[in-house]
Backbone bond lengths (Angstrom), bond angles and torsions (degrees), N, CA, C in turn:
res aa  C-N    CA-C-N  psi(-1)  N-CA   C-N-CA  omega(-1)  CA-C   N-CA-C  phi
1 M - - - 1.458 - - 1.525 109.39 -
2 S 1.315 117.13 125.20 1.459 120.29 179.60 1.521 110.61 -82.80
3 R 1.348 115.77 134.24 1.461 120.03 177.09 1.528 111.26 -109.34
4 L 1.331 117.04 16.01 1.455 119.94 -176.78 1.524 111.98 -60.71
5 Y 1.332 116.77 -36.27 1.458 119.68 -173.92 1.529 112.42 -115.24
6 L 1.320 116.77 15.63 1.455 120.81 178.08 1.522 110.36 -89.97
7 R 1.315 116.99 137.21 1.464 117.82 167.87 1.530 106.72 -76.16
8 P 1.325 118.59 133.91 1.470 120.60 -177.63 1.522 110.70 -74.33
9 L 1.312 116.04 120.13 1.464 120.49 -179.62 1.520 111.65 -101.96
10 T 1.328 115.75 22.10 1.468 120.45 179.68 1.522 112.28 -86.19
11 N 1.320 117.16 -5.28 1.470 119.71 177.23 1.526 109.35 -135.61
12 S 1.313 115.57 158.48 1.463 120.97 -172.65 1.525 113.19 -70.51
13 L 1.339 117.50 -21.31 1.461 119.83 178.93 1.522 111.65 -62.15
14 F 1.333 116.62 -30.88 1.461 120.92 177.85 1.528 111.70 -103.52
15 A 1.332 116.42 -36.36 1.465 119.70 -174.82 1.527 112.18 -67.40
16 R 1.328 116.96 -42.20 1.468 118.58 -177.43 1.532 112.21 -63.85
17 P 1.349 120.05 -49.16 1.466 118.68 177.19 1.528 112.67 -59.19
18 F 1.331 116.57 -32.24 1.463 120.61 177.55 1.529 110.02 -65.95
19 V 1.314 116.14 -44.65 1.467 121.26 179.43 1.529 110.75 -61.44
20 E 1.320 116.37 -42.34 1.463 119.93 -177.82 1.529 111.93 -77.19
21 G 1.333 116.68 -44.25 1.457 120.15 -172.78 1.512 115.07 -84.05
22 V 1.329 117.20 -36.04 1.468 121.01 -177.01 1.526 111.39 -96.87
23 L 1.334 115.92 -48.40 1.464 119.48 -179.05 1.524 112.37 -82.53
24 N 1.337 115.71 -10.92 1.469 121.73 174.62 1.531 112.90 60.81
25 V 1.336 116.01 36.63 1.464 120.98 175.59 1.528 108.17 -83.34
26 R 1.340 117.44 135.73 1.458 120.65 -172.09 1.532 114.23 -118.09
27 R 1.303 119.15 -36.20 1.470 121.10 -176.82 1.519 110.05 -74.21
28 A 1.327 116.83 138.16 1.468 122.28 -173.76 1.524 112.37 -57.74
29 A 1.326 117.44 -44.29 1.466 120.45 -178.76 1.523 111.20 -65.67
30 E 1.334 116.67 -39.27 1.464 120.96 179.77 1.525 110.89 -70.43
31 I 1.330 116.85 -35.63 1.469 120.76 175.91 1.521 109.84 -62.08
32 A 1.322 116.34 -45.86 1.469 120.69 -179.30 1.523 111.17 -62.76
33 E 1.333 116.83 -42.55 1.464 120.49 -178.63 1.523 111.22 -67.52
34 A 1.330 116.94 -46.33 1.463 120.52 -179.54 1.525 111.14 -63.87
35 T 1.327 116.67 -41.97 1.467 120.85 178.63 1.518 110.73 -60.12
36 S 1.311 117.14 -45.35 1.465 121.66 179.79 1.523 111.64 -63.66
37 Q 1.322 117.48 -44.09 1.463 121.32 -179.16 1.524 111.36 -62.67
38 I 1.314 116.07 -44.68 1.465 120.05 -178.84 1.524 110.85 -67.63
39 M 1.328 117.82 -43.18 1.464 120.83 178.26 1.527 111.19 -58.62
40 Q 1.320 117.23 -46.73 1.463 120.77 -179.90 1.524 111.43 -62.61
41 A 1.327 116.30 -41.98 1.461 120.12 179.33 1.525 111.06 -63.25
42 E 1.320 116.51 -43.68 1.465 120.79 -178.50 1.528 111.46 -66.86
43 I 1.318 117.54 -38.25 1.470 121.19 179.06 1.528 110.41 -64.37
44 H 1.327 117.17 -45.70 1.460 120.80 177.37 1.526 110.94 -62.33
45 L 1.314 116.04 -43.06 1.458 121.10 -178.09 1.521 111.26 -63.00
46 A 1.325 116.56 -44.60 1.463 120.78 -179.10 1.518 111.82 -60.51
47 A 1.321 116.58 -32.89 1.465 120.57 -179.41 1.520 112.26 -73.42
48 M 1.334 116.97 -24.98 1.460 120.54 -172.75 1.523 114.43 -101.16
49 E 1.326 117.21 -31.13 1.453 119.33 -165.26 1.528 114.92 -67.80
50 E 1.328 118.27 -18.87 1.459 120.34 179.79 1.523 112.78 -87.55
51 R 1.330 118.25 2.44 1.465 121.37 -178.72 1.528 110.30 -126.57
52 P 1.334 118.59 63.76 1.464 121.31 -177.37 1.528 112.14 -64.18
53 T 1.316 115.72 148.34 1.469 121.00 -176.59 1.519 112.98 -65.81
54 L 1.318 118.03 -21.29 1.462 119.67 179.38 1.519 111.50 -62.08
55 K 1.328 117.37 -34.15 1.463 121.30 -174.02 1.524 113.89 -117.22
56 F 1.308 117.42 -22.53 1.468 120.19 -173.45 1.527 110.92 -123.70
57 K 1.340 115.26 155.27 1.463 120.80 -173.87 1.528 114.46 -98.25
58 E 1.326 117.63 -12.03 1.466 120.11 -170.21 1.523 113.98 -54.59
59 Y 1.322 117.41 -39.66 1.460 119.98 -174.66 1.527 112.61 -110.52
60 R 1.323 116.65 14.39 1.461 120.07 175.63 1.526 110.50 -78.00
61 S 1.323 116.33 147.79 1.458 120.92 171.23 1.527 108.77 -60.05
62 T 1.325 117.32 140.56 1.471 120.34 -179.24 1.523 111.74 -61.94
63 Q 1.311 116.87 -24.83 1.463 120.64 179.04 1.523 111.61 -72.63
64 Y 1.327 116.29 -23.53 1.469 121.31 -177.96 1.525 109.92 -131.58
65 S 1.308 116.65 51.22 1.463 119.70 -174.94 1.522 113.26 -88.43
66 E 1.329 117.60 -25.43 1.461 120.81 -178.13 1.529 110.90 -87.06
67 D 1.343 115.77 152.14 1.461 120.45 -176.41 1.525 112.39 -58.43
68 K 1.330 116.86 -40.60 1.470 119.68 -178.88 1.531 110.74 -65.16
69 D 1.322 116.07 -33.86 1.464 119.99 177.29 1.524 110.87 -70.56
70 R 1.325 116.57 -35.73 1.467 119.88 177.74 1.524 110.06 -66.11
71 E 1.327 117.17 -40.32 1.464 120.21 179.10 1.522 110.69 -61.43
72 A 1.329 116.47 -44.19 1.463 120.53 178.57 1.532 111.06 -64.33
73 L 1.315 116.04 -38.04 1.464 120.63 178.77 1.525 110.86 -65.15
74 R 1.323 117.16 -43.18 1.469 120.21 178.73 1.523 111.23 -63.43
75 E 1.330 116.71 -38.50 1.465 120.44 177.40 1.523 110.94 -62.85
76 Q 1.327 116.55 -41.78 1.461 120.84 178.92 1.528 111.30 -64.38
77 I 1.322 116.49 -42.40 1.466 120.54 179.17 1.521 110.29 -63.43
78 L 1.323 117.07 -42.60 1.461 120.89 178.23 1.524 111.03 -59.69
79 L 1.329 116.89 -44.38 1.463 120.65 178.98 1.526 111.23 -60.59
80 E 1.315 117.00 -41.04 1.464 120.12 179.48 1.525 111.06 -65.17
81 L 1.318 117.21 -40.50 1.463 120.32 178.80 1.520 111.05 -63.13
82 I 1.325 116.80 -36.13 1.461 121.79 -179.42 1.528 111.74 -75.04
83 R 1.301 117.00 -39.09 1.466 121.38 -172.33 1.522 114.24 -87.04
84 E 1.340 116.99 -26.68 1.461 120.22 -171.73 1.534 111.85 -100.35
85 T 1.322 114.87 147.70 1.460 121.86 176.30 1.530 110.21 -79.32
86 R 1.308 116.14 149.90 1.462 121.66 178.39 1.532 110.25 -63.39
87 L 1.316 116.83 139.49 1.459 121.97 178.97 1.529 110.93 -84.92
88 D 1.331 116.23 161.29 1.469 120.51 178.21 1.524 111.54 -63.38
89 D 1.323 116.67 -38.17 1.463 122.46 -176.02 1.526 109.10 -121.01
90 D 1.333 116.44 120.64 1.470 120.76 -179.91 1.521 111.82 -57.91
91 D 1.320 117.34 -29.99 1.464 120.65 -178.43 1.524 112.50 -65.59
92 D 1.329 116.82 -15.64 1.468 120.68 179.85 1.529 112.73 -87.64
93 I 1.327 117.07 -7.04 1.466 120.33 178.98 1.525 109.39 -67.22
94 K 1.319 115.95 133.98 1.462 121.41 179.58 1.521 108.39 -159.63
95 P 1.330 118.59 172.80 1.468 119.56 177.25 1.523 111.06 -54.45
96 G 1.331 115.60 125.58 1.452 120.94 178.32 1.511 115.26 86.51
97 S 1.325 118.37 -2.40 1.464 121.15 -177.09 1.522 110.77 -142.72
98 G 1.324 116.01 123.33 1.461 120.96 176.10 1.507 112.79 97.46
99 G 1.329 115.43 134.25 1.456 120.45 179.16 1.509 111.58 -135.56
100 A 1.341 115.85 -160.91 1.458 121.87 -176.38 1.522 113.03 -112.03
101 M 1.338 116.79 -2.54 1.456 120.23 -176.69 1.527 110.74 -75.96
102 P 1.343 117.08 148.26 1.466 120.24 -177.45 1.521 112.04 -67.98
103 R 1.323 115.26 160.01 1.463 121.16 177.99 1.527 111.29 -84.70
104 T 1.312 115.84 -1.20 1.460 123.71 172.50 1.523 107.30 -115.48
105 P 1.343 118.89 166.21 1.468 119.59 -179.83 1.528 111.96 -56.06
106 V 1.318 116.57 131.77 1.461 120.79 -179.82 1.523 109.79 -66.79
107 Q 1.335 116.53 141.70 1.464 121.62 -176.87 1.523 110.55 -113.51
108 R 1.333 115.07 138.08 1.465 121.56 176.52 1.531 108.82 -96.91
109 G 1.326 116.09 77.87 1.452 119.85 -175.83 1.508 115.16 -118.32
110 K 1.335 117.66 -2.59 1.468 122.37 -178.24 1.533 111.52 53.90
111 Q 1.330 115.05 46.99 1.460 121.89 176.05 1.528 108.72 -113.16
112 A 1.327 116.31 130.84 1.467 121.82 177.61 1.523 108.83 -116.08
113 F 1.320 116.33 124.34 1.461 122.20 -179.63 1.527 107.89 -109.33
114 L 1.317 115.64 103.44 1.462 122.72 -176.37 1.528 108.45 -93.81
115 I 1.339 116.16 112.61 1.462 121.87 -174.82 1.526 109.01 -109.40
116 I 1.334 116.73 118.66 1.460 120.25 -177.97 1.530 110.29 -115.36
117 G 1.335 115.29 150.58 1.458 120.77 179.43 1.514 110.50 166.25
118 L 1.316 116.31 164.60 1.461 122.22 -177.30 1.524 112.05 -67.32
119 P 1.335 117.34 156.19 1.463 119.62 168.63 1.530 109.88 -55.16
120 A 1.315 116.42 142.62 1.471 123.50 179.58 1.524 113.18 68.81
121 S 1.331 117.13 14.60 1.469 120.07 178.88 1.520 112.54 -85.23
122 G 1.323 117.22 -12.63 1.459 120.29 -177.63 1.514 113.50 101.43
123 K 1.332 117.19 18.21 1.473 120.86 -179.82 1.520 112.34 -58.51
124 S 1.337 116.35 -42.72 1.464 118.95 -173.50 1.524 111.28 -64.26
125 G 1.335 117.12 -37.78 1.456 119.90 178.06 1.516 112.05 -65.77
126 I 1.329 116.54 -43.17 1.464 120.75 176.92 1.523 110.02 -65.33
127 A 1.330 116.74 -41.27 1.464 120.97 179.59 1.524 111.10 -59.41
128 S 1.319 117.06 -41.69 1.461 120.93 179.80 1.523 111.28 -63.54
129 R 1.319 116.46 -41.95 1.467 120.14 -179.52 1.522 111.52 -67.88
130 V 1.325 116.56 -41.89 1.466 120.11 177.53 1.526 110.29 -64.46
131 A 1.337 116.40 -40.38 1.463 120.85 -179.11 1.522 111.45 -61.54
132 D 1.317 117.29 -46.88 1.461 120.03 -177.95 1.524 112.13 -71.47
133 A 1.329 116.71 -31.70 1.465 120.10 178.95 1.522 112.13 -71.59
134 N 1.336 116.32 -21.38 1.462 120.40 -174.89 1.525 113.34 -123.71
135 G 1.323 117.31 11.53 1.460 120.44 179.58 1.512 111.97 56.31
136 A 1.333 116.62 46.89 1.465 121.48 -172.18 1.525 112.05 -111.60
137 V 1.320 115.27 147.86 1.459 123.03 175.48 1.527 108.37 -83.35
138 V 1.325 117.77 135.89 1.466 121.41 179.38 1.526 109.63 -89.29
139 I 1.324 115.85 120.90 1.468 122.82 179.99 1.523 107.74 -98.48
140 D 1.325 116.45 87.43 1.467 121.23 -173.13 1.525 109.10 -134.53
141 S 1.325 116.49 119.13 1.465 120.23 -178.78 1.524 112.07 -63.45
142 D 1.337 117.75 -22.97 1.468 119.76 178.20 1.526 111.54 -63.00
143 Y 1.336 117.18 -31.85 1.459 120.24 176.96 1.525 109.88 -63.15
144 A 1.330 115.48 -46.97 1.469 119.96 179.72 1.524 110.90 -66.27
145 K 1.317 116.11 -39.73 1.472 121.75 -177.47 1.527 111.79 -57.02
146 R 1.324 116.14 -39.46 1.463 120.98 -176.82 1.526 112.94 -71.31
147 K 1.317 117.18 -11.89 1.464 120.90 -179.20 1.530 113.12 -94.12
148 F 1.309 117.44 -6.27 1.463 120.48 175.29 1.526 109.49 -79.37
149 P 1.328 118.00 142.07 1.472 119.76 179.79 1.526 112.55 -61.83
150 E 1.323 117.00 -28.48 1.465 120.26 -178.46 1.531 112.45 -67.37
151 F 1.329 116.78 -24.39 1.468 119.62 -174.39 1.522 111.86 -59.63
152 A 1.317 116.32 -35.13 1.466 120.78 -177.40 1.522 113.09 -82.16
153 Q 1.326 116.81 0.23 1.462 119.79 -172.97 1.521 114.15 -88.30
154 G 1.326 118.12 -9.15 1.453 117.21 179.13 1.504 112.95 170.08
155 A 1.323 115.00 170.33 1.457 121.94 -175.16 1.522 113.12 -66.72
156 F 1.325 117.39 -20.34 1.460 120.05 -172.22 1.524 112.88 -112.71
157 A 1.343 116.79 4.55 1.460 120.36 -178.66 1.520 111.88 -62.96
158 A 1.334 117.01 -30.26 1.461 120.10 -179.28 1.523 111.72 -58.74
159 T 1.322 116.70 -31.65 1.463 120.82 -178.65 1.520 111.95 -64.76
160 V 1.322 117.53 -46.19 1.466 120.02 -177.35 1.521 111.61 -75.62
161 L 1.325 117.70 -13.15 1.465 121.60 179.60 1.520 112.94 -94.39
162 H 1.320 117.51 -3.79 1.465 120.45 -171.38 1.530 112.70 -57.80
163 E 1.314 117.63 -51.88 1.466 120.44 -177.13 1.521 111.52 -64.69
164 E 1.322 116.09 -43.39 1.461 120.18 -175.73 1.527 111.43 -67.90
165 S 1.304 117.15 -39.66 1.464 119.74 179.00 1.526 111.32 -70.91
166 S 1.325 116.69 -32.18 1.464 120.62 -178.20 1.518 112.35 -64.34
167 I 1.338 117.78 -40.74 1.464 119.11 -177.14 1.521 112.21 -73.18
168 I 1.321 117.76 -14.03 1.464 120.02 175.62 1.525 110.71 -73.49
169 V 1.317 117.05 -36.07 1.461 119.72 -174.40 1.523 113.57 -98.47
170 L 1.334 117.91 -30.81 1.462 120.66 -177.09 1.514 109.10 -156.11
171 N 1.335 115.67 118.88 1.464 119.46 -178.67 1.521 108.80 -138.86
172 D 1.339 115.97 77.51 1.459 119.93 -178.00 1.521 112.53 -77.82
173 E 1.337 117.59 -6.10 1.461 120.87 176.88 1.528 111.75 -87.05
174 D 1.334 117.13 -26.11 1.463 122.04 -179.56 1.521 108.25 -137.92
175 E 1.329 116.08 87.79 1.454 120.90 -174.46 1.521 112.57 -74.93
176 D 1.328 117.68 -8.20 1.463 120.27 178.54 1.529 111.64 -76.64
177 E 1.333 117.26 -24.92 1.458 120.24 179.36 1.527 109.60 -82.67
178 E 1.322 116.28 128.57 1.456 120.97 -177.81 1.527 110.69 -61.81
179 N 1.324 115.97 136.58 1.458 121.15 178.15 1.521 108.99 -151.97
180 L 1.308 115.86 168.23 1.456 121.12 -174.01 1.523 112.22 -63.51
181 T 1.322 117.24 -40.98 1.459 120.19 179.74 1.519 110.98 -63.37
182 G 1.329 116.95 -43.82 1.456 120.53 177.93 1.516 111.99 -59.52
183 Y 1.330 116.66 -39.89 1.462 120.61 177.08 1.532 110.34 -62.29
184 C 1.332 116.71 -44.11 1.465 120.19 179.40 1.526 111.32 -63.83
185 F 1.330 116.78 -39.65 1.460 120.03 175.82 1.527 110.65 -57.42
186 S 1.317 116.76 -44.58 1.468 121.17 -177.00 1.524 112.01 -65.02
187 E 1.333 116.49 -25.25 1.466 121.28 -179.24 1.536 112.43 -103.53
188 S 1.331 116.97 -0.82 1.472 122.72 -177.20 1.526 113.03 61.11
189 Y 1.339 116.90 25.96 1.460 120.92 -178.50 1.530 111.38 -70.29
190 N 1.315 116.10 143.52 1.463 120.16 168.66 1.529 109.06 -63.55
191 I 1.329 116.27 146.71 1.462 120.46 -178.58 1.529 110.79 -134.75
192 V 1.325 115.24 147.55 1.466 123.03 172.02 1.521 107.31 -117.39
193 V 1.333 116.48 127.26 1.463 120.81 -174.00 1.528 109.93 -125.39
194 P 1.340 118.48 98.56 1.465 120.22 175.51 1.529 111.45 -79.80
195 K 1.317 116.35 129.06 1.464 123.05 178.96 1.526 108.86 -139.89
196 I 1.319 116.57 158.80 1.464 119.00 174.61 1.524 109.57 -68.44
197 G 1.322 116.82 -47.12 1.456 120.10 173.06 1.513 114.45 69.55
198 Y 1.333 116.78 37.38 1.471 118.86 -177.88 1.519 112.42 -84.07
199 N 1.333 117.28 -5.11 1.456 121.91 -178.00 1.526 109.42 -120.55
200 T 1.320 116.56 117.91 1.465 121.27 -176.68 1.518 111.80 -57.86
201 T 1.325 116.40 -43.75 1.462 120.92 -177.34 1.519 111.83 -62.01
202 S 1.330 116.98 -43.22 1.464 119.78 -177.19 1.528 111.56 -69.23
203 V 1.330 117.57 -35.82 1.469 120.38 178.03 1.525 110.08 -66.34
204 R 1.318 116.37 -44.36 1.469 120.08 178.74 1.525 110.56 -63.62
205 K 1.332 117.00 -41.63 1.463 121.09 178.96 1.525 111.02 -60.13
206 L 1.326 116.52 -42.14 1.461 120.38 179.80 1.527 110.65 -66.62
207 A 1.320 116.53 -41.15 1.464 120.18 178.19 1.528 111.19 -62.18
208 L 1.321 116.73 -41.42 1.468 120.57 178.50 1.523 111.16 -66.43
209 Y 1.321 116.78 -33.24 1.465 120.84 175.89 1.524 110.24 -62.69
210 F 1.318 117.96 -42.73 1.461 120.84 177.05 1.528 110.97 -66.04
211 R 1.308 116.13 -39.91 1.471 120.03 179.97 1.528 111.69 -64.61
212 K 1.324 116.53 -29.46 1.466 120.05 177.62 1.522 110.97 -58.98
213 Y 1.322 115.76 -28.80 1.463 121.13 178.73 1.533 111.42 -98.46
214 E 1.333 115.01 21.54 1.465 123.47 173.71 1.526 112.91 65.88
215 Y 1.317 116.07 33.52 1.460 121.19 175.13 1.524 110.14 -94.52
216 E 1.333 116.09 142.62 1.454 120.83 166.35 1.527 107.84 -82.56
217 V 1.329 116.75 137.11 1.463 120.48 -175.01 1.525 109.93 -115.51
218 H 1.329 115.77 124.96 1.461 122.71 178.05 1.528 108.18 -109.31
219 L 1.322 117.31 127.76 1.464 121.36 -178.52 1.528 110.10 -100.72
220 I 1.326 115.44 125.52 1.464 121.99 -179.36 1.528 108.67 -124.27
221 L 1.319 116.73 123.78 1.465 121.99 175.91 1.525 109.54 -98.99
222 V 1.322 116.31 127.05 1.464 121.62 169.19 1.523 106.03 -100.13
223 S 1.311 116.67 103.48 1.468 120.84 -170.52 1.524 111.71 -95.16
224 L 1.316 114.28 133.10 1.462 122.97 175.56 1.518 107.19 -154.99
225 D 1.316 116.93 132.41 1.460 121.32 179.38 1.528 110.79 -57.77
226 R 1.328 116.25 144.96 1.464 121.08 -174.88 1.526 112.98 -59.32
227 Q 1.333 117.30 -34.82 1.464 118.92 -179.79 1.528 110.70 -67.75
228 Q 1.334 116.56 -41.90 1.459 120.08 178.11 1.525 111.16 -65.41
229 A 1.331 116.91 -40.36 1.466 120.64 178.87 1.526 110.67 -63.81
230 T 1.324 116.36 -41.17 1.465 120.67 178.96 1.522 110.92 -64.85
231 L 1.317 116.37 -42.70 1.466 120.67 178.76 1.531 110.99 -63.20
232 R 1.330 116.95 -42.75 1.468 119.95 179.25 1.527 110.95 -66.46
233 A 1.322 116.49 -36.69 1.471 119.57 177.89 1.525 110.71 -64.75
234 Y 1.329 116.17 -37.97 1.468 119.52 177.39 1.526 110.60 -66.95
235 Q 1.314 116.65 -44.42 1.468 120.17 179.40 1.525 110.88 -62.42
236 R 1.326 116.41 -37.26 1.466 120.44 177.62 1.527 110.56 -66.76
237 F 1.330 116.28 -36.76 1.466 120.58 176.86 1.527 110.74 -62.06
238 I 1.305 117.17 -41.86 1.465 121.21 -179.29 1.530 111.01 -63.06
239 T 1.329 116.96 -39.17 1.466 119.77 -176.48 1.524 113.04 -86.02
240 S 1.342 117.22 -36.49 1.473 120.30 -174.24 1.521 113.61 -102.89
241 K 1.354 116.95 -17.55 1.461 123.84 -175.86 1.532 112.52 68.03
242 R 1.327 117.74 12.45 1.464 122.04 174.33 1.520 108.16 -95.96
243 Y 1.340 116.21 122.29 1.463 119.80 -170.93 1.521 111.92 -108.08
244 V 1.321 115.50 128.20 1.461 123.27 168.97 1.523 106.22 -110.19
245 P 1.340 119.17 129.30 1.473 120.65 -176.64 1.530 111.76 -53.12
246 L 1.298 116.28 117.58 1.459 120.78 -172.91 1.521 112.57 -69.12
247 S 1.329 116.83 -37.31 1.466 118.34 178.85 1.526 111.24 -72.69
248 L 1.331 117.07 -22.00 1.464 120.01 173.83 1.526 109.66 -65.06
249 I 1.316 115.93 -43.03 1.464 119.91 178.05 1.525 110.62 -65.61
250 F 1.331 116.09 -49.49 1.464 120.12 -171.58 1.525 112.71 -75.77
251 D 1.333 117.25 -44.07 1.464 121.08 -172.40 1.527 113.90 -90.46
252 V 1.332 117.31 -37.63 1.466 120.39 -173.26 1.525 111.68 -97.51
253 Y 1.324 116.58 -58.49 1.468 118.60 178.61 1.520 110.40 -67.27
254 S 1.338 115.89 -40.80 1.462 123.04 174.17 1.533 110.47 48.46
255 N 1.324 117.20 -135.49 1.467 121.04 175.36 1.524 110.90 -101.40
256 N 1.335 116.15 23.02 1.459 120.82 -174.83 1.522 114.85 -64.62
257 P 1.347 121.25 -32.88 1.468 118.26 175.52 1.533 112.68 -57.77
258 T 1.333 116.48 -38.62 1.464 120.00 177.96 1.521 110.84 -66.77
259 L 1.332 116.70 -43.13 1.467 120.35 177.48 1.519 110.81 -62.56
260 A 1.331 116.45 -41.96 1.465 120.50 179.66 1.521 110.75 -62.04
261 Y 1.317 116.77 -42.36 1.470 121.36 -180.00 1.524 110.82 -57.51
262 F 1.332 117.29 -49.29 1.463 119.92 -176.61 1.528 111.75 -72.47
263 R 1.319 117.49 -32.60 1.469 119.05 175.31 1.522 110.70 -65.84
264 L 1.318 116.32 -43.08 1.463 119.95 178.79 1.520 110.78 -65.21
265 K 1.296 116.19 -38.52 1.466 120.47 179.82 1.526 111.20 -65.78
266 Q 1.337 116.39 -37.08 1.458 120.62 -177.65 1.524 113.10 -83.93
267 Q 1.337 116.76 -37.46 1.461 120.38 -170.80 1.528 114.58 -105.31
268 H 1.332 117.65 -20.71 1.464 119.96 -175.57 1.524 111.34 -136.44
269 A 1.311 116.26 39.62 1.464 120.39 -177.93 1.521 112.07 -61.52
270 D 1.337 116.73 -25.96 1.465 120.23 -178.06 1.526 112.75 -68.59
271 V 1.331 117.38 -17.03 1.465 120.86 -178.58 1.529 110.98 -78.78
272 F 1.330 117.08 -25.55 1.461 121.15 -171.29 1.524 111.46 -112.87
273 A 1.329 114.57 146.63 1.461 120.32 178.40 1.521 111.51 -79.26
274 S 1.336 117.11 -29.26 1.462 120.67 -179.93 1.523 110.06 -162.86
275 F 1.340 114.94 166.94 1.463 122.28 179.76 1.528 109.84 -133.17
276 S 1.334 114.90 150.81 1.461 119.50 177.02 1.523 109.65 -157.20
277 E 1.340 116.27 144.25 1.465 121.47 174.58 1.520 109.65 -123.54
278 I 1.333 115.66 129.74 1.458 122.73 176.49 1.522 108.12 -119.33
279 S 1.318 117.42 127.84 1.465 121.48 177.12 1.524 109.67 -96.21
280 T 1.336 115.71 131.46 1.465 120.80 175.35 1.531 110.82 -111.61
281 E 1.328 115.62 20.86 1.471 121.05 179.45 1.531 110.30 -58.13
282 E 1.324 115.06 -38.57 1.458 121.29 177.33 1.522 108.57 -123.80
283 R 1.316 116.14 166.79 1.462 120.55 176.61 1.528 108.79 -116.03
284 P 1.344 118.23 132.68 1.463 125.90 5.70 1.526 112.00 -76.22
285 A 1.326 115.09 165.92 1.460 120.59 177.61 1.529 109.65 -59.92
286 R 1.327 115.24 152.17 1.464 120.72 -174.96 1.524 110.21 -124.64
287 L 1.332 116.45 136.71 1.456 121.75 177.06 1.523 108.81 -81.51
288 V 1.333 116.52 114.19 1.464 121.36 -177.02 1.517 110.82 -84.36
289 E 1.320 116.18 -47.42 1.461 120.96 178.08 1.513 108.80 -155.35
290 S 1.333 115.58 157.81 1.455 119.07 179.97 1.514 110.36 -163.67
291 S 1.332 116.14 140.51 1.454 120.69 167.42 1.524 107.81 -65.91
292 L 1.308 116.86 154.71 1.461 120.38 -177.20 1.518 112.66 -61.37
293 D 1.336 116.46 -30.05 1.463 119.86 -176.28 1.529 112.27 -102.90
294 N 1.336 117.67 16.82 1.458 119.49 177.57 1.522 110.20 -81.31
295 P 1.335 117.78 140.42 1.470 120.97 -175.38 1.520 114.68 -63.95
296 T 1.331 118.10 -18.32 1.465 119.12 -179.88 1.523 111.62 -66.83
297 E 1.327 117.62 -18.62 1.456 120.48 175.81 1.524 111.10 -61.55
298 M 1.346 116.14 -24.77 1.462 121.22 -177.48 1.528 112.51 -81.62
299 L 1.318 118.17 -9.43 1.457 120.85 -173.07 1.523 113.53 -83.85
300 G 1.325 116.93 -14.26 1.456 120.11 179.09 1.511 114.20 69.71
301 L 1.333 117.36 31.36 1.463 120.86 -179.81 1.523 110.47 -75.37
302 P 1.334 117.95 146.30 1.467 119.66 174.20 1.519 110.37 -67.35
303 T 1.326 116.39 155.55 1.462 120.92 -179.78 1.523 110.19 -110.94
């Protein structure tokens, strides 16, 4: 994770103005509490994020501390994702329970649904609906992350598991290592791939990777203003104790997924089979625009 453009929220000089200006907290006691919570979370995160479990042993479970044990663990997680059906609630995913397969019959259609949007924008809910409507496997590193023993050990364990969980579901840099996407390619399964998508180049590169395997790629934007996404991420942290760096959402990811969507639509339309934008600003989610052949037309969203 790059911190070049993040405001540091590890001290009150930056955290308090963020709480007041971005999170719009007004009462003095609530400002003090929110500032303290965010500072503590950021301090813990900064200490852990440079030692990911894929390469370092410091934060690995003692039961799976050696590299050979990690390899066996990743293989087991991959098998569970392939064999098990997706659960109703992602929070219920754990070792031995929950997979990536759709709750409807899986379809061999070579369709890839690339869903981009900010953290806490509601991507996972849209991804689940698209997956079931199209018999698609969900390619989401968060599913794999929840199956590692370290995930249950604390609010910040997800950070050190990011790299290791990612290569289980999608590894376009090393196609020799077995992963969920490679398995789906071999079976021609439809896939749903939720990503932040804040970088136009990386989204296009991923789409071209799918096209290399003769997949049609549909681009879906889940749009939510950066301030609302940051506020929802904070509220989720309070209830779940799982922390996503708030200044990363607001300062770095910003509204870039939306910009990337429109740039790709204008400059690289030939890469994608269809486009669609869904707004989650209000509930229920609303279909803003869609190509006639985009799968979001099947979801019955209000316009």
